[in-house]
VOMAR-885735 format. One record per residue (C-alpha): residue number from 1; x, y, z. Coordinates in Angstrom, 3 decimals. Example, Ala and Ser with C-alpha at 12.3 -4.5 7.8 and 13.67 -1.06 7.14 Angstrom:
<nodes>
1 12.300 -4.500 7.800
2 13.670 -1.060 7.140
</nodes>
This chain:
<nodes>
1 24.423 -94.443 -15.689
2 26.096 -91.193 -14.693
3 29.305 -92.914 -13.635
4 29.531 -96.029 -15.795
5 32.590 -98.170 -14.971
6 33.388 -98.761 -18.642
7 35.993 -97.628 -21.128
8 34.589 -94.313 -22.286
9 34.219 -93.702 -25.978
10 32.281 -90.947 -27.617
11 32.139 -89.752 -31.220
12 33.972 -86.593 -32.232
13 30.763 -85.171 -33.700
14 27.017 -85.644 -33.644
15 24.731 -84.903 -36.582
16 21.525 -82.979 -35.916
17 18.743 -83.632 -38.432
18 16.585 -80.582 -37.742
19 12.927 -81.623 -37.854
20 12.780 -85.163 -39.306
21 9.760 -85.658 -41.537
22 9.625 -81.979 -42.456
23 12.946 -81.724 -44.329
24 11.230 -80.407 -47.452
25 9.762 -77.566 -45.406
26 12.977 -76.558 -43.612
27 13.487 -73.489 -45.796
28 9.918 -72.302 -45.232
29 10.056 -73.032 -41.508
30 13.268 -71.035 -41.231
31 11.452 -67.811 -42.168
32 9.135 -67.566 -39.110
33 11.851 -69.068 -36.888
34 14.339 -66.418 -38.013
35 11.818 -63.596 -37.577
36 10.899 -64.797 -34.091
37 14.577 -65.087 -33.129
38 15.388 -61.568 -34.387
39 12.322 -60.197 -32.571
40 13.429 -61.935 -29.360
41 16.957 -60.513 -29.648
42 15.847 -56.965 -30.434
43 12.995 -56.931 -27.914
44 14.988 -58.322 -24.994
45 18.068 -56.281 -25.908
46 15.996 -53.079 -25.944
47 14.375 -54.093 -22.655
48 17.784 -54.539 -20.996
49 18.910 -51.110 -22.253
50 15.742 -49.454 -20.957
51 15.932 -51.213 -17.580
52 19.491 -50.013 -17.014
53 18.294 -46.410 -16.803
54 18.829 -44.864 -13.387
55 15.109 -44.541 -12.710
56 14.465 -48.276 -13.123
57 16.695 -49.869 -10.502
58 13.972 -51.312 -8.275
59 14.141 -55.037 -7.595
60 11.282 -55.722 -10.011
61 13.277 -54.257 -12.882
62 16.458 -56.061 -11.822
63 14.613 -59.381 -12.062
64 13.025 -58.332 -15.335
65 16.470 -57.525 -16.736
66 17.661 -60.977 -15.642
67 14.637 -62.530 -17.356
68 15.435 -60.708 -20.597
69 19.062 -61.874 -20.458
70 17.967 -65.463 -19.840
71 15.546 -65.271 -22.783
72 18.413 -64.141 -25.037
73 20.538 -67.059 -23.782
74 17.742 -69.606 -24.268
75 17.001 -68.601 -27.861
76 20.628 -67.958 -28.871
77 21.940 -71.295 -27.612
78 19.475 -73.154 -29.884
79 18.230 -71.181 -32.865
80 21.417 -70.198 -34.768
81 22.267 -73.892 -35.100
82 18.701 -74.748 -36.090
83 18.790 -72.068 -38.796
84 22.142 -73.405 -40.037
85 20.480 -76.813 -40.426
86 17.469 -75.341 -42.234
87 19.504 -73.155 -44.603
88 22.789 -74.992 -45.147
89 22.083 -78.541 -43.897
90 24.919 -77.966 -41.450
91 23.870 -80.386 -38.725
92 27.363 -81.267 -37.539
93 28.105 -80.419 -33.903
94 31.076 -81.549 -31.849
95 30.488 -83.741 -28.824
96 31.721 -81.074 -26.397
97 29.638 -78.366 -28.108
98 26.597 -80.633 -27.811
99 27.139 -81.080 -24.059
100 27.661 -77.312 -23.619
101 24.504 -76.518 -25.601
102 22.486 -79.017 -23.574
103 23.858 -77.656 -20.303
104 22.966 -74.031 -21.057
105 19.497 -74.917 -22.393
106 18.627 -76.556 -19.091
107 20.368 -73.853 -17.022
108 18.364 -71.159 -18.841
109 15.097 -73.012 -18.268
110 15.655 -73.611 -14.530
111 17.032 -70.084 -14.147
112 13.938 -68.575 -15.788
113 11.583 -70.457 -13.491
114 13.578 -69.164 -10.497
115 13.405 -65.582 -11.783
116 9.627 -65.849 -12.178
117 9.402 -67.048 -8.572
118 11.522 -64.096 -7.403
119 9.262 -61.709 -9.343
120 6.201 -63.274 -7.698
121 7.784 -62.700 -4.280
122 8.559 -59.102 -5.261
123 4.898 -58.561 -6.138
124 3.762 -60.198 -2.910
125 5.910 -57.856 -0.802
126 4.942 -54.771 -2.856
127 1.188 -55.381 -2.561
128 0.729 -57.290 0.706
129 3.390 -55.568 2.868
130 4.263 -52.335 1.008
131 5.695 -50.598 4.103
132 8.360 -53.307 4.424
133 9.288 -53.330 0.712
134 12.480 -51.281 0.969
135 13.633 -53.076 4.130
136 13.037 -56.589 2.766
137 14.213 -56.141 -0.829
138 17.524 -54.407 -0.198
139 20.383 -54.603 -2.736
140 21.997 -57.229 -0.488
141 18.806 -59.336 -0.475
142 18.463 -59.027 -4.254
143 22.093 -60.119 -4.662
144 21.519 -63.175 -2.460
145 18.374 -64.079 -4.402
146 20.297 -63.771 -7.677
147 23.049 -66.068 -6.386
148 20.417 -68.537 -5.162
149 18.723 -68.552 -8.587
150 21.969 -69.233 -10.448
151 23.190 -71.712 -7.823
152 19.941 -73.673 -8.085
153 20.121 -73.668 -11.884
154 23.713 -74.895 -12.119
155 23.411 -77.317 -9.191
156 20.265 -78.930 -10.581
157 21.645 -79.383 -14.087
158 25.335 -80.038 -13.327
159 25.002 -83.883 -13.430
160 24.257 -83.601 -17.170
161 28.006 -83.268 -17.787
162 28.370 -86.908 -16.708
163 27.001 -87.809 -20.136
164 30.648 -87.429 -21.166
165 31.430 -90.561 -19.173
166 28.917 -92.747 -21.011
167 30.224 -95.023 -23.768
168 28.678 -94.337 -27.176
169 28.725 -97.135 -29.716
170 25.464 -96.547 -31.570
171 24.575 -94.009 -34.230
172 25.802 -90.434 -33.861
173 22.642 -89.039 -35.496
174 20.327 -86.984 -33.284
175 16.803 -86.575 -34.743
176 16.410 -83.064 -33.371
177 17.430 -79.480 -34.120
178 19.409 -79.153 -30.872
179 21.008 -81.436 -28.283
180 18.548 -82.668 -25.699
181 19.444 -84.669 -22.583
182 17.439 -87.863 -23.039
183 17.926 -87.804 -26.817
184 21.710 -87.860 -26.378
185 21.613 -90.381 -23.508
186 19.672 -92.835 -25.691
187 22.621 -92.986 -28.090
188 24.757 -94.587 -25.364
189 25.367 -98.333 -25.192
190 24.997 -98.482 -21.409
191 22.269 -98.545 -18.796
192 20.719 -95.057 -18.821
193 17.994 -95.704 -16.237
194 19.486 -93.091 -13.911
195 19.609 -90.568 -16.743
196 15.968 -91.197 -17.666
197 14.740 -90.833 -14.090
198 16.942 -87.813 -13.489
199 15.719 -86.175 -16.694
200 12.123 -86.872 -15.630
201 12.036 -86.260 -11.892
202 14.415 -83.344 -11.347
203 12.905 -80.884 -13.868
204 9.334 -81.869 -12.986
205 9.902 -81.652 -9.215
206 11.720 -78.337 -9.615
207 8.982 -76.855 -11.798
208 6.128 -78.129 -9.628
209 7.654 -76.583 -6.493
210 8.094 -73.250 -8.301
211 4.542 -73.362 -9.714
212 3.119 -74.134 -6.251
213 5.007 -71.247 -4.616
214 4.018 -68.827 -7.399
215 0.406 -69.969 -7.073
216 0.445 -69.333 -3.310
217 2.017 -65.891 -3.833
218 -0.579 -64.754 -6.353
219 -3.453 -66.188 -4.312
220 -2.346 -63.998 -1.397
221 -1.795 -61.061 -3.776
222 -5.297 -61.325 -5.237
223 -6.811 -61.543 -1.754
224 -4.967 -58.346 -0.812
225 -5.958 -56.610 -4.069
226 -9.673 -57.272 -3.591
227 -9.451 -55.836 -0.078
228 -8.229 -52.482 -1.418
229 -10.735 -49.678 -0.698
230 -11.052 -48.157 -4.190
231 -11.788 -49.791 -7.525
232 -9.129 -47.608 -9.152
233 -6.457 -49.053 -6.844
234 -7.745 -52.555 -7.538
235 -7.647 -51.977 -11.284
236 -4.105 -50.573 -11.123
237 -2.831 -53.505 -9.040
238 -4.542 -56.071 -11.272
239 -3.159 -54.400 -14.384
240 0.367 -54.562 -12.937
241 -0.008 -58.212 -11.970
242 -1.677 -59.111 -15.264
243 1.495 -58.789 -17.323
244 3.453 -60.968 -14.898
245 0.759 -63.624 -14.757
246 0.696 -63.599 -18.571
247 4.454 -64.202 -18.729
248 4.201 -66.981 -16.132
249 1.463 -68.738 -18.123
250 3.406 -68.208 -21.343
251 6.404 -69.958 -19.803
252 4.799 -72.866 -17.950
253 1.844 -73.862 -20.174
254 4.002 -74.681 -23.246
255 6.441 -76.514 -20.945
256 3.772 -78.770 -19.462
257 2.145 -79.263 -22.870
258 5.484 -80.231 -24.447
259 6.390 -82.443 -21.498
260 3.043 -84.262 -21.414
261 2.975 -84.858 -25.174
262 6.554 -86.140 -24.990
263 5.693 -88.574 -22.165
264 2.192 -89.661 -23.085
265 1.575 -88.581 -26.659
266 2.859 -91.776 -28.239
267 0.594 -91.325 -31.269
268 1.784 -87.775 -31.908
269 4.298 -87.635 -34.817
270 7.922 -87.121 -33.819
271 8.230 -83.968 -35.913
272 5.389 -82.413 -33.895
273 7.371 -82.919 -30.675
274 10.444 -81.251 -32.197
275 8.418 -78.402 -33.684
276 6.881 -77.728 -30.261
277 10.328 -77.866 -28.640
278 11.612 -75.221 -31.079
279 8.599 -72.979 -30.549
280 9.043 -73.318 -26.787
281 12.515 -71.726 -26.901
282 11.348 -68.971 -29.272
283 7.802 -67.868 -28.466
284 8.205 -66.889 -24.766
285 11.463 -64.947 -25.381
286 9.776 -63.167 -28.305
287 6.559 -62.239 -26.458
288 7.921 -61.426 -22.977
289 9.323 -57.965 -23.848
290 6.196 -57.175 -25.878
291 3.954 -58.014 -22.900
292 6.036 -55.958 -20.479
293 6.385 -53.072 -22.917
294 2.633 -52.936 -23.448
295 1.617 -53.361 -19.808
296 4.233 -51.454 -17.791
297 3.922 -47.661 -17.981
298 7.410 -47.000 -16.573
299 8.981 -49.131 -19.299
300 6.924 -47.444 -22.026
301 7.898 -43.999 -20.725
302 11.575 -44.942 -20.460
303 11.554 -46.372 -23.986
304 9.944 -43.187 -25.337
305 12.504 -41.070 -23.468
306 15.397 -43.143 -24.799
307 14.108 -42.869 -28.387
308 13.529 -39.126 -28.138
309 17.014 -38.616 -26.665
310 18.499 -40.671 -29.495
311 16.766 -38.550 -32.149
312 17.967 -35.280 -30.586
313 21.566 -36.482 -30.504
</nodes>
């Protein structure tokens, strides 16, 4: 339970195994993992630099900058340790570091879903009520939305720290490449029913609410787009929304696929679950800046301007 009335004992360190069953392939797996991680860092870092130009301070770009920062957090909190396991067999992680890693993984995930919802609302206002855009999405409103996103993320995930109060008397080996809530809770020698239900219901309920609200927003957006008088305006609006819908699908489809295989795919090998979990924290952060860079003209122009300015200097 979260607050077990027992003498608390926990090991000084846990030992992460990487991807059990694929140990002989760790070195080979590290190559695409490393390339994806570097691409995610460079792509999202460049996106943040571009979005901090004076001409890109609209709310859409503020949220996009937050998304890029969250993608860097999500991949950085997991992949350096995974690469250390693959290259050096350094799977040792302190108990406190494990809790911190787990906390920020879940914060980044919930935060990213909130940012995607805020971006959907931004699109709804821009397309369905364009005359009210500047009055609704003021700097004060954007600041409140940002605080709400972070407050929701931390508030939803904060009970994870109560894993520190569980007594641990079983093995300290975690068959994963990073610390994961239920995986760590299962090492405890106490009733973890609350942890299991919390780990199941809270993320799922949170994600389903976000998905429903995003779905409603884009349904209204598409209705408004198809009522536009000219095909050129329709094409432009659909092209703008297309990149955002692509990022939303890229984020939620792997999540639901990973979640469903974890819950119901009992015949799927354990290493497949862990491989999917690693790809989930790498592929969206790697592809998001590529999608936005390819689809958003303002970002392409700002990137070209920044590169040309850098060459001249």
